[in-house]
C-alpha positions as CSV (number, residue, x, y, z in Angstrom):
1,M,0.0,0.0,0.0
2,R,1.3,3.4,-0.9
3,Y,0.5,6.0,1.8
4,D,-0.6,9.6,1.4
5,L,0.9,10.8,4.6
6,V,3.8,9.6,6.8
7,I,3.5,10.7,10.4
8,F,6.8,10.6,12.3
9,D,7.2,10.4,16.0
10,N,10.1,12.7,16.9
11,D,12.2,11.4,19.9
12,G,14.0,8.3,18.9
13,V,12.7,8.3,15.4
14,L,14.0,11.6,13.9
15,V,16.3,12.8,16.7
16,D,18.4,10.5,18.8
17,S,17.1,12.0,22.0
18,E,15.7,9.1,24.0
19,P,19.1,8.1,25.6
20,I,19.7,11.7,26.7
21,S,16.2,12.5,28.0
22,N,15.6,9.2,29.8
23,R,19.0,9.4,31.5
24,L,18.2,12.9,32.7
25,L,14.7,12.0,33.7
26,A,15.8,9.0,35.7
27,G,18.5,11.1,37.5
28,Y,16.1,14.0,38.3
29,L,13.4,11.7,39.7
30,T,16.0,10.0,41.8
31,E,17.2,13.3,43.1
32,L,13.7,14.1,44.2
33,G,13.3,10.9,46.2
34,H,11.7,8.7,43.5
35,P,14.5,6.1,42.7
36,T,14.3,5.5,39.0
37,S,16.8,3.7,36.8
38,Y,17.4,4.5,33.1
39,E,15.7,1.2,32.2
40,D,12.7,2.2,34.4
41,S,12.4,5.5,32.6
42,L,12.5,3.8,29.2
43,R,9.8,1.3,30.3
44,D,7.5,3.8,32.0
45,Y,7.8,7.1,30.2
46,M,9.3,6.7,26.7
47,G,6.9,8.0,24.2
48,G,4.6,9.7,26.7
49,A,3.9,13.4,27.4
50,M,5.1,15.0,30.6
51,H,1.8,14.6,32.3
52,R,2.4,10.9,32.3
53,V,5.4,11.4,34.6
54,H,3.4,13.5,37.0
55,D,0.4,11.0,36.9
56,L,2.5,7.9,37.5
57,V,4.6,9.4,40.3
58,L,1.4,10.6,42.1
59,E,-0.3,7.3,41.6
60,R,2.6,5.3,42.9
61,T,3.7,7.5,45.8
62,G,0.9,9.8,46.7
63,R,3.3,12.8,46.2
64,R,3.2,15.5,43.6
65,L,6.3,16.5,41.7
66,P,7.4,20.1,42.3
67,A,5.6,22.8,40.4
68,D,8.8,23.7,38.5
69,F,9.6,20.1,37.6
70,D,8.9,20.5,33.9
71,D,10.9,23.7,33.6
72,V,13.9,22.3,35.4
73,F,13.8,19.1,33.5
74,H,13.5,20.8,30.1
75,G,16.3,23.2,31.0
76,R,18.6,20.2,31.6
77,V,17.4,18.4,28.4
78,F,17.9,21.4,26.2
79,A,21.4,22.0,27.5
80,A,22.3,18.4,26.9
81,F,20.8,18.6,23.4
82,E,23.1,21.5,22.6
83,R,26.1,19.3,23.6
84,E,25.1,15.9,22.4
85,L,22.0,15.6,20.1
86,E,22.3,14.1,16.6
87,P,19.7,13.0,14.1
88,V,18.8,9.3,14.0
89,P,21.1,7.7,11.4
90,G,19.2,7.4,8.1
91,A,16.5,10.0,9.0
92,V,17.7,12.7,6.6
93,D,17.9,10.2,3.8
94,V,14.3,9.1,4.4
95,L,13.1,12.8,4.4
96,E,15.0,13.5,1.2
97,K,13.3,10.5,-0.5
98,L,9.8,11.3,0.7
99,A,10.2,14.9,-0.5
100,A,11.6,13.9,-3.8
101,D,8.7,11.5,-4.4
102,G,6.1,14.0,-3.4
103,V,4.8,12.1,-0.3
104,A,3.4,14.3,2.4
105,Y,5.0,13.9,5.9
106,C,4.8,15.5,9.3
107,V,5.9,15.0,12.9
108,A,3.5,14.3,15.8
109,S,5.3,14.1,19.1
110,S,4.5,13.9,22.8
111,G,7.1,16.5,23.3
112,S,6.4,20.2,23.5
113,H,6.7,22.5,20.4
114,E,9.8,24.0,22.1
115,R,11.4,20.6,22.5
116,I,10.7,19.6,18.9
117,R,12.0,22.8,17.5
118,T,15.1,22.8,19.8
119,G,16.0,19.3,18.6
120,H,15.4,20.1,15.0
121,R,17.5,23.2,15.0
122,K,20.4,21.4,16.7
123,T,20.3,18.5,14.2
124,G,19.5,20.5,11.1
125,L,16.2,18.8,10.6
126,D,14.4,22.2,10.8
127,R,14.9,22.5,7.1
128,W,12.4,19.7,6.6
129,F,9.7,20.8,9.0
130,D,8.0,24.1,8.8
131,D,5.3,25.0,11.3
132,E,2.5,23.4,9.3
133,R,4.3,20.0,9.6
134,I,4.8,20.0,13.4
135,F,2.2,18.7,15.8
136,S,2.6,18.3,19.6
137,S,0.6,16.7,22.4
138,Q,0.2,20.4,23.5
139,D,-2.2,20.7,20.6
140,V,-4.7,18.1,21.9
141,G,-6.4,17.2,25.1
142,R,-4.9,13.8,25.6
143,G,-1.5,12.5,24.6
144,K,-0.4,9.0,23.5
145,P,-1.7,6.3,23.9
146,A,-4.9,8.2,23.1
147,P,-5.3,8.6,19.3
148,D,-6.0,12.3,19.5
149,L,-2.6,13.6,18.4
150,F,-2.4,11.4,15.3
151,L,-6.0,12.1,14.3
152,H,-5.3,15.9,14.7
153,A,-2.2,15.7,12.5
154,A,-4.0,13.8,9.8
155,E,-7.0,16.2,9.8
156,R,-4.7,19.2,9.6
157,M,-2.7,17.6,6.8
158,G,-6.0,16.8,5.0
159,V,-5.5,13.0,4.8
160,A,-7.9,10.3,6.0
161,P,-6.5,8.1,8.8
162,E,-6.6,4.9,6.7
163,R,-4.3,6.6,4.2
164,C,-1.6,7.3,6.9
165,V,1.3,5.4,8.3
166,V,2.8,6.3,11.6
167,V,6.5,5.7,12.4
168,E,6.9,5.0,16.1
169,D,9.4,3.5,18.5
170,S,7.4,3.3,21.7
171,P,4.6,1.0,22.9
172,L,2.5,4.1,23.8
173,G,2.8,5.5,20.3
174,V,2.0,2.1,18.6
175,R,-1.2,1.9,20.7
176,A,-2.1,5.5,19.8
177,A,-1.7,4.8,16.0
178,V,-3.7,1.6,16.2
179,A,-6.5,3.4,18.1
180,A,-6.4,6.1,15.3
181,G,-7.0,3.4,12.7
182,M,-3.7,4.0,11.1
183,D,-1.0,1.5,10.0
184,V,2.1,1.8,12.2
185,Y,5.7,0.8,11.5
186,G,7.5,0.0,14.7
187,F,11.2,1.1,14.9
188,T,13.1,-1.4,17.0
189,A,16.5,0.4,17.3
190,M,15.9,1.0,21.0
191,T,12.8,-0.9,21.8
192,P,12.5,-4.7,21.8
193,A,10.3,-6.0,19.0
194,D,8.0,-7.8,21.4
195,R,7.1,-4.4,23.1
196,L,5.9,-3.1,19.7
197,A,3.9,-6.2,18.8
198,G,0.8,-4.3,17.8
199,A,2.6,-2.7,14.9
200,T,1.7,-3.3,11.3
201,R,5.3,-4.2,10.6
202,L,8.7,-3.8,12.3
203,F,12.0,-2.5,11.1
204,G,15.4,-1.9,12.7
205,D,17.2,0.5,10.4
206,M,15.8,3.9,9.5
207,G,17.5,3.6,6.1
208,E,15.0,0.8,5.3
209,L,11.9,3.0,5.8
210,A,11.7,4.9,2.5
211,D,11.5,1.6,0.6
212,L,8.9,0.3,2.9
213,V,6.5,3.3,2.7
214,L,7.1,4.0,-1.0
215,A,6.5,0.5,-2.2
């Protein structure tokens, strides 16, 4: 099936940010008295919006995170992005091929608009994404695993859900895409394949993606 719209997740799919952000998140939660390993962070929070961190900590401990938690965390993340962030290997090649073939694409991320743009500027991906191609969980009422963000992106891009394919690397994102009635290709570079079992198909090298979606 040839798709009319490719919807990319951002973190871990376009920018190689998951190791950075989950390392910092685990460290900050631990500082605040909520012992969290890097592996815990990947399992519990990867692919989710910030409200998921607040919700799970409150549910598990009965304690709320500080009011400035998001600001402090994002300050640390953005500083680390400036030092370390790179595009996911193969992501630029995929975007070049989609653009050359005239296939519409966009990004729909649990991250804030500021986070998306900061990462894109640092990695040079901003040349591929103007404002009309960027969608954030800030734009909708519920983040992943709810389908709202992907449905919002498809509506704004003028494409029916069944003509979209989502590229995701988190279980939350796969669940959201399935709930939206979209095909979803699960990227297994960081996530074990069995955790993305609901995906339409799985792939482990971003360089493979263009051939898969343009077939």
